[in-house]
N, C-alpha and C positions, 0 to 999 in steps of 0.2 A: 505613274511611271516609276519603276524601280530598276535595279541593276540587272534584272533578268535578261535585258537586251544586250548586256555587255558594254564595254567602253566604246565600241565602234558606233553604236547608236547614240551614245552620249556625244560623240564627235559630230554626228549629224544633227542632233538636237541639243546643243550645249546649254540652252536656257531652261530646259526642263529639270526639275529637282531630282536629285538622286537620293535613295535611301540606302541602308546598309544590308539589304537582303542579298545574299549571294546569288550569283547568276545560275539559275537552275539548269539552263541548257548549255552553258559554256563554263563549266567549273574551272577555277584557277587551280590546276594540279600542282601539288607541292611535294617536294622531296625531302626526306629526313636529312638534317644537316649535321649529323654527328661527325662527319669527316672534314668539316670546314676547319682549316688550319689558321684561323684568324685570332686576333687578340680579344675579340668579343664573342659572346655566346648567343646563339639563336636556336629556338626550338625546332624550327623548320627552315629549310633553305629558302631564301627570299627570291622574289623575282627581281631581276636587274634590268634597267633600261638605260641605254647610253644614247644621248642626243648630241650631235655634233653640228655646231654652227661654223661659219666660215670667216676667217681673215681678220676679224675685229679684235683689237687689243683689250686688255683689262679695263682701262678707263673709258673706252668707247661704250661699254655696257654697264659695268658696275658703278653705281652712283649717278648714272645718266638719267635725265628726265625722259629720254627717248625710249627707255626700256623699263617702264613701271612694273610690268608683270614679272619679268625676270628678276628684278630687284626685290620684289615682294617674296619670291621664292627663296632668294638668298637670305632674306631676313627671317623668314619663317622656318627655313631649313638650315643648311650650313654652307659655308663658303671657304674655298681654298684661295688664299690671297697671294701666294708666292709661288706661282706655277709657271713653267715655260713649256713651249712646244719643243719638239726634238730638232726640227730642221725646217727648211723650205724646199719645195712648195708643198701643196696639199697631200698628194698621194703618199709619200713616204711617212707622213705623220699618221695617216690612217692605218698603214701597215704596221707602224711601230706600236700603236695602241691596241693592235689585235694579234701581234705575233712576237713582240719583244725585240724586234730589230727592223731595219728598213728594207731588208731583202735586196739590197743593191739598187733601189730606186733613188734616182737623183732628179727626176722630172715627173711630170704628170702623164707620161706615156703609159697607157694601159694595155699595150699590145702583148706584153709578156706577163704571164701569171707566175706568182710566187709558189714554189713547190714545197715550202717548209711548213712545219706544224703551226697551228694558229688557234685562236680562241674558238672559232666556230667548229673546227674539227675536234677540239677538246670537249666541247659541249656534246657533240654527237657521240664521241667515244665513251662519255660518262653516262649515256642514257638520258641526258637532259634534252630540252627542246630550245630551238632558237628561231628567230625570224628577223628579217631585215625589211624595214619599211623604207623603200626608196621612192620618195615622192616624185611623180611625173615620169617614172620609167615607162617606156612605151608599152611593154608587155611583161608578164611575169618571167623573170630570169633572163631578160633580153641582154645579149652580149654586146649590144651596140655601145660605142664609145661615148657618144653624146647625142642628144635629140631634144631640141627646144630648151627647156629649163632643166633637163636631166643631164647629169654627168657621172659616168661610171667611176671616175677617180675618187668620188666621195662615197662609194659603196664597197667597202673592203670585202664583204662576203663574196663578191664576184671576182676578186683578185687572187684567189688561191685555186690550185688544182684540186684540192680536197677541202671540205667534204663534198662539194657539189651543191648546186642550188636546190634541186628537188622541189621546186614550187614554193620556196621559202623567201624569195625576194620579190616583193610586190609593191605596186603603187599605192596601196591602201594598207592600213594597219590590220593585224590579224584579229580574229573574232574574240580572242581572249589572250591574256598575257602569257607568253612562253617563259621559260626560265630566263632566257636572254632575249631582249629586243633591242636591235640597233636601228636608230632612226636617223635618216639622212633627208632633211628637207630639201626642196628643189633649190636651184641656183638663185632664185629671188628670195624665197622664204628663209634661206640659211644666212642671209645678209651678204652673200658674195656679190651679187649684182644689184641688190636693192638696199634701202636704208635700214638702219638698226630698228627703227620703229616698226617696219614691216615684219621683220623677224620676230619682234616682241609680240605683235598682234597675232601672228601665226601661232606662237607658243601659247598665248592665252586661249586661243580657240581650240588648239589641237592637243596640247600637253596637259592642260587642266583636267580634262575628262579621264586621261590615263592615270594621273595622280589620284583623282577621286576614286578610282577603281582599286587602288592599292590597299593592302592591309598587312598586319604583322610587321615584318622587318623589310618589306619591299622598299627599293630605292630607285631613284632616277638620277643619273649623273648628266648634267648639262655642261658642255664644254665647248672650246674652240679648237679647230685643227691647228691653227697657227695665228700669229700676229703678223700679217703681211707688212713688210717694210721694216720690221724690228728684228734685229739679230742678237738681242740680249739673251741672257741666261744660257741655255744649252744650244742656242742657235736658231730657235724658231720663234722667239719673241715672247713677251709676257702675256699669258692668258689667264683663265680662271676655270674652276669647276664648281658648279652649284650642286649641292645634294638636296633633292626634294623627295618627299614621301615619308611614310611613317618610320622608316628605319634610320632616318637622319637625326642628328642632334639639333633640337630647336635652338635657333640663334647661334649656332656654332660657328666659330671663326678659327680656321687652321692656317697658321702662317709658316708651316714647315716648307722647305724647298721641295717641290714636286715636279714631275714631268709626265708624259704619256705612259711611261713604263710603270710608274707608281699607280696610275689609274688602272692599268691592266692588272697589276698585282692585286689591287683591291677587289676588282671584279672576280679574279680567279679565287681569291680567298673566300669571298662571299658564296661562290658557287661550288666550293670544295674541289677546285681544280689545281693541278700542279703549275708551277711557274714555267715560263718560257724565256730563255736567253736573258735579256737585260731585266726582265721583270723579276728574275731570281735575286737580283741585288736591289730591287725596288723596295719601297716601304709602303705598307698599307696606309691609306689615308684615313687613319683611325679617328682623327679629330672631327671628321665629317659624320661619323656613325655613332649610333646609340651604343 
């Protein structure tokens, strides 16, 4: 068994060994990175994966015996140790990390769509590719607010008037990595409704194959939307971001003060995209990157 089946098959058969043969049927298309305005240099534009878990604070995960897999990623890769969410509750944080502001959201009401520019529209406009893996969404691009373990408030790609879904928000991961993959586990696996250990087990089973499929300067950012009940920092509580994958600094610890706008700025820099609103005054999380 080699990587010719892509990382989705690896998700289905996680115990089978992977070799480093490129996927012949689902190539990882890469874009020259000469326009990337970041503090580090890469020969090709990396694939970027953003994974957002829910509501748990820094100490609930980092250093916890209930999250052995996520802590192993933090040790093997890099960890931002002084980061806060932007606000409460969930939805405005997802909007902040993908548009550079909260677009007027102060609750989790998803009935109104944001009409402003955003990361997904930027990716489209630049000729790059994106996909949103929204676990447990009833159907592709379903506009429903919630259903079972699915919650639209955790899927920012569906919260903008543009660029439109066009089949790119699905309950399963794509067959190969796009330039940008946004991952929203369901309400149990993201730790919102279930214990930290459940989310950690889900990460071990579902994120490990994606990381194994990465090469070059590819990165995965694993973060929290907010720390529920904590109003410290910039208002959304102390959280963390783990950088996993070959583009991350092994054993890196970055103690600079960050928030979701800095994560957005980092993703934009990696993909060669311009900044948006508050991300323009944000700082690339360079301590996490090679």
